[in-house]
C-alpha positions as CSV (number, residue, x, y, z in Angstrom):
1,M,50.6,65.4,-69.5
2,N,52.8,65.3,-72.5
3,P,55.9,63.4,-71.3
4,A,58.1,65.4,-73.6
5,S,57.2,68.5,-71.7
6,I,58.6,67.1,-68.4
7,A,62.1,68.5,-67.8
8,K,64.8,65.7,-67.4
9,Y,67.7,65.5,-65.0
10,V,66.9,68.6,-62.9
11,V,66.5,67.0,-59.5
12,P,68.9,64.7,-57.7
13,L,68.1,61.0,-57.2
14,P,66.5,60.5,-53.8
15,I,68.1,57.8,-51.8
16,P,65.5,56.2,-49.5
17,P,66.2,56.8,-45.8
18,V,65.9,54.0,-43.2
19,M,62.4,53.1,-41.9
20,P,62.5,54.0,-38.1
21,P,61.7,51.1,-35.9
22,A,59.3,51.4,-32.9
23,S,61.7,49.3,-30.8
24,T,64.8,47.1,-31.1
25,E,64.5,45.5,-27.7
26,G,63.3,42.0,-27.0
27,P,63.4,39.0,-29.3
28,A,62.5,40.9,-32.4
29,D,62.8,44.4,-33.9
30,R,59.3,46.0,-33.9
31,Y,57.8,48.4,-36.5
32,V,54.4,50.0,-36.8
33,I,54.0,50.9,-40.5
34,G,50.9,52.6,-41.7
35,V,49.4,53.4,-45.2
36,R,48.3,57.0,-45.8
37,R,47.3,59.2,-48.6
38,L,50.1,61.7,-49.4
39,R,50.9,64.7,-51.6
40,L,54.4,64.4,-53.0
41,Q,56.6,66.3,-55.5
42,I,57.3,63.6,-58.1
43,L,57.4,65.9,-61.1
44,P,60.1,68.6,-61.4
45,P,60.0,71.7,-59.3
46,G,57.3,74.1,-60.5
47,S,55.0,71.2,-61.5
48,P,51.9,70.3,-59.5
49,A,52.3,67.8,-56.6
50,T,50.9,64.3,-57.0
51,T,48.5,62.4,-54.7
52,V,49.8,58.9,-53.9
53,L,49.5,56.2,-51.3
54,G,52.6,55.6,-49.2
55,Y,54.0,53.7,-46.2
56,G,55.6,55.2,-43.1
57,A,56.3,54.7,-39.5
58,V,53.3,55.6,-37.4
59,G,54.3,58.4,-35.0
60,E,57.0,59.7,-37.5
61,P,54.9,61.8,-40.0
62,R,58.0,62.7,-42.0
63,S,58.7,59.1,-42.7
64,F,55.7,58.6,-44.9
65,N,56.8,58.4,-48.5
66,S,56.6,56.6,-51.8
67,P,58.6,54.6,-52.4
68,A,58.7,53.8,-48.7
69,F,61.7,54.2,-46.5
70,T,63.9,51.1,-46.5
71,V,63.5,48.4,-43.9
72,E,67.0,47.3,-42.8
73,A,67.1,43.7,-41.5
74,R,69.8,41.4,-40.2
75,V,70.0,37.7,-40.8
76,G,68.8,35.8,-37.7
77,R,67.2,38.8,-36.1
78,P,63.3,38.6,-36.6
79,I,61.2,41.6,-37.4
80,R,57.6,42.2,-36.4
81,V,55.6,44.7,-38.3
82,K,52.1,46.0,-37.3
83,W,50.7,47.1,-40.7
84,T,48.0,49.6,-40.3
85,N,45.4,50.9,-42.8
86,E,45.2,54.7,-42.2
87,L,43.4,55.6,-45.4
88,V,41.0,57.9,-43.7
89,D,40.5,61.7,-43.7
90,G,41.0,64.0,-40.8
91,H,37.6,63.1,-39.4
92,G,38.2,59.4,-39.5
93,R,36.1,58.8,-42.6
94,A,37.3,56.3,-45.2
95,L,38.9,57.7,-48.2
96,P,38.1,56.3,-51.7
97,H,40.8,54.9,-54.0
98,P,42.5,57.5,-56.0
99,L,42.4,55.2,-59.1
100,P,39.5,53.4,-60.9
101,V,38.6,50.1,-59.2
102,D,36.8,47.6,-61.4
103,P,34.2,45.8,-59.2
104,T,33.4,43.1,-61.8
105,L,36.7,41.2,-61.2
106,H,37.2,38.4,-58.7
107,W,38.4,40.8,-56.1
108,A,38.3,41.7,-52.3
109,N,34.8,42.9,-52.7
110,P,34.1,44.5,-49.3
111,P,30.5,45.3,-50.3
112,G,29.8,41.6,-50.6
113,G,29.8,41.2,-46.8
114,R,31.0,38.1,-45.0
115,E,29.4,35.8,-47.5
116,R,30.4,37.4,-50.8
117,R,33.8,38.9,-50.0
118,D,36.7,37.7,-52.1
119,S,34.4,36.9,-55.0
120,R,33.4,38.0,-58.4
121,P,30.1,39.9,-58.0
122,A,27.1,39.6,-60.3
123,F,25.7,42.8,-61.8
124,G,22.4,43.5,-63.6
125,A,24.0,46.5,-65.4
126,T,27.5,47.7,-66.1
127,P,28.7,49.2,-62.8
128,S,30.8,52.3,-62.3
129,R,34.0,52.3,-60.3
130,Y,34.0,51.2,-56.7
131,L,34.3,54.3,-54.4
132,G,34.2,52.6,-51.0
133,P,37.0,52.1,-48.4
134,V,40.3,50.8,-49.7
135,P,41.5,47.3,-48.6
136,I,45.2,46.6,-48.2
137,V,47.6,43.8,-47.2
138,T,51.4,43.8,-47.5
139,H,53.5,41.0,-49.0
140,L,57.3,40.8,-48.3
141,H,58.4,39.8,-51.8
142,G,61.2,37.2,-51.5
143,G,60.6,36.5,-47.8
144,H,60.6,33.0,-46.3
145,N,57.9,33.2,-43.6
146,S,54.8,31.5,-42.2
147,D,51.7,31.8,-44.3
148,H,50.0,34.0,-41.7
149,S,52.7,36.7,-42.4
150,D,53.0,36.2,-46.2
151,G,50.4,38.9,-47.2
152,H,47.9,36.5,-48.6
153,P,45.6,38.2,-51.1
154,E,42.5,37.3,-49.1
155,A,43.9,38.5,-45.7
156,W,43.2,42.2,-46.5
157,F,41.6,44.7,-44.1
158,L,39.9,48.0,-44.3
159,P,40.8,51.1,-42.2
160,A,39.1,51.3,-38.8
161,A,37.0,54.2,-40.2
162,R,33.9,55.6,-38.5
163,D,31.8,55.3,-41.7
164,I,32.2,51.8,-43.0
165,P,28.9,51.1,-44.8
166,A,26.5,48.7,-43.2
167,G,26.9,45.2,-44.6
168,Y,30.5,45.7,-45.7
169,S,33.1,43.1,-44.7
170,T,36.0,44.9,-42.9
171,D,38.5,42.1,-43.7
172,G,39.2,39.2,-46.1
173,S,38.2,35.6,-45.8
174,R,41.7,34.6,-44.6
175,Y,42.2,37.4,-42.1
176,A,40.6,35.8,-39.0
177,G,42.3,32.5,-39.5
178,F,45.8,34.0,-39.9
179,G,45.1,36.3,-37.1
180,A,44.2,33.4,-34.8
181,A,47.5,31.7,-35.9
182,V,49.5,34.7,-34.9
183,A,47.7,34.9,-31.6
184,D,48.4,31.3,-30.9
185,Q,52.0,31.2,-32.0
186,L,53.2,34.7,-31.1
187,E,50.7,35.8,-28.4
188,I,49.9,38.9,-30.5
189,A,46.3,40.0,-31.1
190,W,45.4,41.7,-34.3
191,S,43.2,44.8,-33.9
192,P,40.7,46.3,-36.5
193,G,42.4,48.0,-39.4
194,S,45.7,46.3,-38.8
195,A,47.7,43.0,-38.9
196,V,50.9,42.0,-37.3
197,F,53.3,40.0,-39.5
198,H,56.5,38.2,-38.3
199,Y,59.5,38.0,-40.5
200,D,62.0,35.3,-39.5
201,N,64.9,36.6,-41.6
202,D,66.2,33.1,-41.6
203,Q,67.6,33.2,-45.2
204,C,70.7,34.5,-47.0
205,P,71.2,38.3,-47.3
206,A,69.2,39.6,-50.3
207,T,67.5,42.5,-51.9
208,M,63.8,42.1,-51.1
209,W,60.9,44.5,-51.3
210,F,57.4,44.9,-49.8
211,H,54.3,45.9,-51.7
212,D,50.5,45.6,-51.5
213,H,48.9,42.3,-52.5
214,T,45.2,42.8,-52.1
215,L,43.0,40.4,-54.2
216,G,42.0,42.1,-57.5
217,I,43.5,45.5,-56.8
218,T,47.2,44.9,-56.4
219,R,47.9,46.8,-59.7
220,L,46.1,49.9,-58.4
221,N,47.6,49.9,-54.9
222,V,51.1,49.4,-56.1
223,Y,50.7,51.9,-58.9
224,A,49.4,54.4,-56.4
225,G,52.6,54.0,-54.4
226,L,52.7,51.1,-52.1
227,A,56.2,49.6,-52.4
228,G,59.5,49.8,-50.6
229,F,62.8,48.0,-50.2
230,Y,63.6,45.4,-47.5
231,L,67.3,44.8,-47.4
232,L,68.6,41.8,-45.5
233,R,72.2,41.8,-44.4
234,G,74.7,39.9,-42.4
235,G,75.1,36.2,-41.4
236,P,77.7,33.7,-42.6
237,A,76.6,34.1,-46.3
238,D,77.4,37.8,-46.5
239,L,80.7,39.6,-47.3
240,A,82.8,41.4,-44.8
241,P,82.4,45.2,-44.5
242,G,84.5,47.1,-47.0
243,V,84.6,44.4,-49.7
244,L,81.7,45.8,-51.6
245,P,81.1,49.5,-52.4
246,G,79.7,51.4,-49.5
247,P,78.5,52.8,-47.2
248,A,74.8,52.2,-47.5
249,T,72.4,54.8,-46.1
250,A,72.0,52.7,-42.9
251,L,75.7,52.8,-42.2
252,S,76.4,56.3,-43.3
253,T,77.6,58.8,-40.7
254,T,77.2,61.8,-43.1
255,G,73.5,61.9,-43.5
256,G,73.5,60.3,-46.9
257,E,76.5,62.2,-48.4
258,G,79.0,59.8,-50.0
259,V,76.6,56.8,-50.0
260,C,77.9,54.3,-52.5
261,E,75.4,51.5,-52.1
262,I,72.0,52.7,-53.4
263,P,68.7,51.0,-53.8
264,I,67.1,52.0,-57.1
265,V,63.4,51.3,-57.9
266,I,62.4,52.1,-61.5
267,Q,58.7,52.6,-62.3
268,D,56.7,53.9,-65.2
269,R,53.8,56.3,-64.6
270,T,51.5,58.6,-66.6
271,F,50.5,62.0,-65.2
272,G,47.5,64.2,-65.7
273,V,48.1,67.9,-66.5
274,D,47.2,68.6,-62.9
275,G,50.0,66.3,-61.7
276,S,47.7,63.5,-60.8
277,L,48.5,59.8,-61.5
278,F,46.7,58.8,-64.5
279,Y,45.5,55.2,-65.0
280,P,42.9,54.2,-67.6
281,A,39.3,54.3,-66.3
282,S,37.8,52.0,-69.0
283,R,38.7,49.2,-71.4
284,R,38.0,51.8,-74.1
285,Q,41.1,53.7,-73.2
286,F,43.2,50.5,-73.8
287,D,41.9,49.1,-77.1
288,R,39.0,51.4,-78.0
289,F,36.4,48.7,-77.3
290,E,33.1,50.6,-76.8
291,G,31.1,47.7,-75.5
292,P,28.9,45.9,-74.7
293,Y,30.3,45.3,-71.3
294,I,29.1,43.1,-68.4
295,P,26.4,41.9,-68.1
296,R,25.8,41.8,-71.9
297,S,29.3,40.4,-72.5
298,D,32.1,38.8,-70.5
299,I,34.4,41.9,-70.9
300,P,35.3,43.8,-67.8
301,P,34.5,47.5,-68.2
302,I,37.4,49.0,-66.4
303,W,40.2,46.4,-66.2
304,I,42.9,46.6,-68.9
305,P,45.2,43.7,-69.8
306,E,48.5,45.7,-69.5
307,F,49.6,49.2,-68.6
308,Y,52.7,51.1,-69.9
309,G,53.3,54.6,-68.5
310,T,54.7,57.4,-70.5
311,T,57.2,58.7,-67.9
312,M,60.0,57.0,-66.1
313,M,60.2,57.4,-62.3
314,V,63.2,56.5,-60.2
315,N,63.0,56.4,-56.4
316,G,59.9,58.5,-56.7
317,R,61.1,61.3,-59.0
318,T,60.8,61.7,-62.7
319,W,64.1,61.4,-64.6
320,P,66.5,62.4,-61.8
321,Y,70.3,62.6,-61.9
322,L,72.9,61.0,-59.6
323,A,76.3,62.7,-58.9
324,V,78.9,59.9,-58.7
325,E,82.6,59.9,-58.2
326,P,85.2,58.0,-60.2
327,R,84.9,54.9,-58.0
328,R,82.8,51.8,-57.7
329,Y,79.1,51.8,-56.7
330,R,76.7,49.1,-55.7
331,F,73.3,49.5,-57.1
332,R,70.4,47.3,-56.0
333,L,68.1,47.5,-59.0
334,L,64.3,46.8,-58.8
335,N,61.8,46.7,-61.6
336,G,58.8,48.1,-59.8
337,C,56.7,48.6,-62.9
338,N,53.2,47.1,-63.2
339,G,53.9,45.4,-66.6
340,R,56.9,47.0,-68.3
341,F,60.1,45.0,-68.8
342,L,63.4,46.9,-68.6
343,D,66.6,46.3,-70.5
344,L,69.1,48.7,-68.9
345,K,72.3,50.0,-70.4
346,I,74.8,52.8,-69.5
347,V,75.6,54.9,-72.5
348,T,77.2,58.3,-73.5
349,S,74.1,59.7,-75.3
350,P,70.5,59.2,-74.2
351,L,69.3,59.6,-77.8
352,A,71.8,57.2,-79.2
353,Q,70.4,55.0,-81.9
354,R,69.1,51.7,-80.5
355,P,70.6,49.3,-79.8
356,A,73.2,51.6,-78.3
357,S,76.8,50.7,-77.5
358,A,77.4,50.3,-73.7
359,A,79.9,52.8,-72.2
360,L,80.3,50.9,-69.0
361,P,79.5,47.3,-68.0
362,F,77.4,46.1,-65.1
363,W,79.0,43.5,-62.8
364,Q,76.0,41.6,-61.5
365,I,76.8,40.0,-58.1
366,G,73.3,39.1,-56.9
367,S,69.7,38.5,-58.0
368,D,66.4,38.0,-56.2
369,G,67.5,35.5,-53.6
370,G,71.0,36.8,-52.8
371,F,74.5,36.5,-54.2
372,L,75.3,34.7,-57.5
373,P,78.0,32.0,-57.4
374,A,80.3,34.4,-59.2
375,P,80.2,38.0,-60.7
376,V,78.8,38.2,-64.2
377,K,80.0,41.0,-66.5
378,L,77.0,42.4,-68.6
379,G,76.6,45.1,-71.2
380,E,72.9,45.3,-70.3
381,V,70.6,44.2,-67.4
382,L,67.3,42.6,-68.3
383,L,64.6,42.9,-65.5
384,A,61.0,41.7,-65.6
385,P,58.5,43.3,-63.2
386,A,59.5,42.4,-59.6
387,E,63.0,41.1,-60.5
388,R,66.1,42.5,-58.8
389,A,69.7,42.8,-59.8
390,D,72.5,43.5,-57.4
391,V,75.1,45.2,-59.5
392,I,78.5,47.0,-59.3
393,V,79.2,49.8,-61.7
394,D,82.8,51.0,-61.8
395,F,83.2,54.7,-62.7
396,T,87.0,54.5,-61.9
397,G,89.0,56.5,-64.5
398,I,86.0,58.5,-65.8
399,R,86.9,62.1,-66.1
400,P,85.0,64.5,-63.8
401,G,82.3,66.4,-65.7
402,T,81.4,63.4,-67.8
403,E,77.8,62.6,-68.2
404,L,76.5,59.1,-68.7
405,F,72.9,57.9,-69.0
406,L,71.0,54.8,-67.9
407,I,68.7,53.9,-70.7
408,N,66.0,51.4,-71.3
409,E,65.9,49.3,-74.5
410,A,62.9,47.1,-73.8
411,P,59.7,47.9,-75.7
412,D,56.8,50.2,-74.8
413,G,54.5,47.2,-74.8
414,P,54.4,43.4,-74.2
415,F,57.8,41.7,-74.1
416,H,58.5,38.8,-76.3
417,G,62.2,38.5,-75.9
418,R,65.3,40.7,-75.9
419,H,65.5,42.8,-79.1
420,A,62.2,41.2,-80.4
421,A,60.3,44.5,-80.6
422,V,60.9,48.2,-81.2
423,P,62.7,49.6,-78.2
424,A,61.2,52.2,-75.9
425,D,60.9,55.7,-77.1
426,P,64.4,57.2,-76.9
427,A,63.0,60.6,-76.0
428,T,60.9,59.4,-73.0
429,T,60.6,55.9,-71.7
430,G,63.9,55.0,-73.3
431,Q,65.7,57.2,-70.7
432,V,65.9,56.5,-67.0
433,L,68.6,58.3,-65.1
434,K,71.7,60.5,-65.6
435,F,75.1,60.0,-64.0
436,T,77.2,63.1,-63.5
437,V,80.8,62.4,-62.6
438,R,82.4,64.7,-60.0
439,P,85.9,64.6,-58.5
440,L,87.0,61.8,-56.1
441,T,86.9,62.8,-52.5
442,A,88.3,59.7,-50.8
443,P,90.1,56.5,-52.0
444,D,88.0,53.6,-53.0
445,R,89.0,50.5,-51.0
446,S,86.4,48.1,-52.3
447,V,87.4,45.1,-54.3
448,P,87.3,45.4,-58.1
449,P,84.4,43.2,-59.2
450,A,86.5,41.0,-61.5
451,E,88.5,40.0,-58.4
452,L,85.6,39.3,-56.1
453,T,85.0,35.9,-54.5
454,L,81.4,35.7,-53.6
455,P,80.0,33.5,-50.7
456,A,79.9,29.8,-51.4
457,F,76.7,28.8,-53.3
458,T,75.0,25.5,-52.4
459,P,72.6,24.3,-55.1
460,L,69.4,22.4,-54.4
461,G,69.4,18.6,-54.5
462,A,67.7,16.4,-57.0
463,A,63.9,16.9,-57.6
464,G,61.6,14.0,-56.7
465,T,58.6,15.3,-58.5
466,T,57.9,17.2,-61.8
467,R,54.8,19.3,-62.2
468,K,53.6,20.7,-65.5
469,V,51.8,24.0,-65.3
470,A,50.5,26.4,-68.0
471,L,50.2,30.1,-68.8
472,L,47.0,30.9,-70.8
473,E,44.8,33.7,-72.1
474,R,41.1,33.8,-72.5
475,A,39.4,35.8,-75.3
476,S,35.8,36.9,-75.1
477,R,33.3,34.1,-75.6
478,V,30.7,36.7,-76.6
479,V,32.3,39.3,-78.8
480,A,34.5,38.0,-81.5
481,G,38.0,39.3,-81.7
482,V,38.2,40.9,-78.3
483,G,40.8,39.7,-75.8
484,P,42.1,38.9,-73.5
485,V,39.2,39.2,-71.0
486,A,41.3,37.2,-68.5
487,V,44.8,35.7,-68.2
488,L,45.0,32.4,-66.4
489,L,47.2,29.7,-65.0
490,G,46.5,26.0,-65.5
491,S,47.7,22.5,-64.8
492,L,48.7,20.1,-67.5
493,E,48.3,17.1,-65.2
494,G,45.4,14.7,-65.9
495,G,44.6,16.1,-69.4
496,G,45.2,19.8,-68.4
497,A,42.8,22.7,-67.8
498,A,42.8,26.4,-67.2
499,K,42.2,27.2,-63.6
500,M,40.5,30.2,-61.9
501,W,41.6,31.6,-58.6
502,S,38.6,29.9,-56.9
503,D,39.2,26.5,-58.3
504,P,40.5,23.8,-56.0
505,I,44.3,23.6,-55.4
506,T,46.2,21.6,-57.9
507,E,49.8,22.3,-56.7
508,N,50.3,20.6,-53.3
509,P,54.0,19.8,-52.5
510,A,54.9,17.8,-49.5
511,V,56.8,19.5,-46.7
512,G,60.5,19.0,-47.5
513,A,59.9,18.0,-51.1
514,T,62.1,19.3,-53.9
515,E,60.1,19.7,-57.1
516,T,60.7,20.7,-60.7
517,W,57.9,22.9,-62.2
518,E,57.7,23.0,-65.9
519,I,56.0,26.3,-66.9
520,H,54.5,26.0,-70.4
521,N,53.7,29.4,-71.9
522,F,51.0,29.1,-74.5
523,T,50.5,33.0,-74.7
524,M,52.2,35.4,-77.1
525,D,54.0,37.3,-74.4
526,A,56.6,36.7,-71.7
527,H,55.4,36.5,-68.1
528,P,57.4,37.0,-64.9
529,I,56.2,34.1,-62.7
530,H,56.6,34.6,-58.9
531,V,56.3,31.7,-56.4
532,H,55.7,32.9,-52.9
533,E,57.7,31.5,-49.9
534,V,60.4,29.6,-51.7
535,L,63.6,30.5,-53.6
536,F,64.2,28.4,-56.7
537,Q,66.8,27.7,-59.3
538,V,66.3,28.1,-63.0
539,V,67.0,24.7,-64.5
540,D,66.7,25.4,-68.3
541,R,64.4,26.6,-71.1
542,R,63.3,24.8,-74.1
543,P,61.2,26.2,-77.1
544,F,58.2,24.0,-77.9
545,H,60.1,23.1,-81.1
546,G,63.8,23.6,-80.4
547,P,66.8,22.6,-78.3
548,T,67.1,23.1,-74.5
549,R,69.3,26.0,-73.4
550,P,70.7,26.7,-69.9
551,P,69.7,29.6,-67.8
552,E,71.4,32.9,-68.3
553,G,74.5,33.7,-66.3
554,W,72.6,36.2,-64.2
555,E,70.0,33.5,-63.4
556,S,72.6,31.2,-61.8
557,G,71.7,32.0,-58.2
558,F,68.5,31.7,-56.3
559,K,65.4,33.4,-57.7
560,D,61.8,34.1,-56.7
561,T,60.7,35.5,-60.1
562,V,61.5,34.0,-63.5
563,I,60.8,35.1,-67.1
564,A,58.7,32.5,-68.9
565,Y,59.1,33.3,-72.6
566,P,56.3,32.6,-75.1
567,D,56.1,29.2,-76.8
568,Q,58.7,27.9,-74.4
569,I,58.9,25.6,-71.3
570,T,60.7,27.2,-68.4
571,R,61.8,24.8,-65.7
572,I,62.5,25.8,-62.1
573,K,63.4,23.7,-59.1
574,A,62.5,24.5,-55.5
575,T,62.4,23.0,-52.0
576,F,59.2,23.5,-50.2
577,D,60.3,23.4,-46.5
578,R,57.5,25.1,-44.6
579,P,53.9,24.1,-44.4
580,G,51.2,26.6,-45.2
581,L,48.9,28.2,-47.8
582,F,50.7,30.4,-50.3
583,V,50.2,31.7,-53.9
584,W,52.0,31.7,-57.2
585,H,51.2,34.2,-60.0
586,C,52.3,36.3,-62.9
587,H,53.9,39.6,-61.7
588,I,52.4,41.6,-64.5
589,L,50.0,43.1,-62.0
590,E,47.1,43.5,-64.4
591,H,47.4,39.8,-65.1
592,E,47.7,38.9,-61.4
593,D,44.5,40.9,-60.6
594,N,42.4,39.0,-63.2
595,E,42.9,35.3,-62.6
596,M,46.6,34.8,-63.3
597,M,47.2,33.8,-59.7
598,R,46.6,30.4,-58.0
599,P,46.8,29.3,-54.4
600,Y,49.1,26.4,-53.6
601,R,49.6,24.5,-50.3
602,I,52.7,23.0,-48.8
603,G,51.8,19.9,-46.8
604,T,48.3,18.7,-45.8
């Protein structure tokens, strides 16, 4: 579908409703959240509907959506979620993936059975796409939880379908071990086609999100729709009600009308003329490489190194609008794109020459791990995939009838640094959302952002260990000039080497240790690096041949994802306080799915 043919700003921005719990009695709130195939109206009215995958509360059919309804959590109140794989048809038969799965990667590989699951299969001829049942496992991004509830990539599970082929593994190699741990610690048994995860909510209030994390197909499951917000509130590190703009959907008594705290997930997609999600089905559609593929070369036939959609989607609708009043709003921004960086700005004209002049500032008050030490006034907000920004935008004094536009000035391709490449197409991916100002209906009693005092911030202590890790690319060893065929992480300890997902663990912090990780980026592009389980501080950055510079103002709080720029060393510091097996990886999902992810273990 030609993105220029898609009408802009004709539908209102959907505000995700609250995910219904199954129970709020007992020691933890309980949810039963399933994954189903859905048909949703993502494109404007009159356009075809789109098949997606979505989360929803089992027993509440209208709650199934993409993005998912928001899970509202309270500090100190645990949540237990039974995640269920319901990707079956009306007769209980497994549904195939709606997008092209490359079976030549190191991936979940259900056809490999118990012995060859979670592996890179060997093929005697170039295979076609995998059409079997879809594995899933959900990760709470930003959560501080036991490893059995982290959504480990090898803890996936298939639906409890009636037609699973003989010899297929129905779960990943870590599923049984984590299930046994949950049974032992929580006295909860997992059942086929599901897993129960326990979220402690023992951290500061923050904007988190949940998404699929299955080995080798995260890019496809997330692109198909498996993502949603998880908002943690309350506790001594939160602000009193009324200080920040509100209410949120969870606290509104008007069914969403007048909501002034809005979670906003921005994603890029490409659509077929029939309304379907389009994702390239071969390497040829990425760089026109015609082969040879596996087994006559080392080039995967379907996997592509990056993906950039042609159309911007916000909260599940293409180019929506939001009616605002001349008052303050709190926006919880999430970059939910597979690989696209976003550089967001509010302007008066969506087609203004780039770089455009900002019409209103953002006041950033929080990032991945919660509140910043103090508000930061910004003309633009830079977000790598998976990063969040908790911002206040003040429309006070703006005349009703005024139209303002949220635009994107990051490139339609790999990110090398702010303003280092041609910005996104102003006619399509350079536009995101329209604000239409309407008359004020009630006084705004929230505190102006310049006058805000945010909760006290306690930095981490001194690090006792420094680790040196590397970001690398691998070109084809068979066909000259073709690359990358994989993107990797590595260790610079002991001479240094690129590491595959299956290589022995090289990062093994002691329980309670505070460590500095030096991330050396030897590639040409920036990478968003996410470390599971911990929140870290950005220490500094240093070009390979240049002076050290401090973190940006908006990076002054706790983070779980950091931009590692090319030809630079990015240093982060974290305390590893809970034993277990976790992962760290690039959050460009195409990279994560093809070796740019490594396991790490806290403790012995």
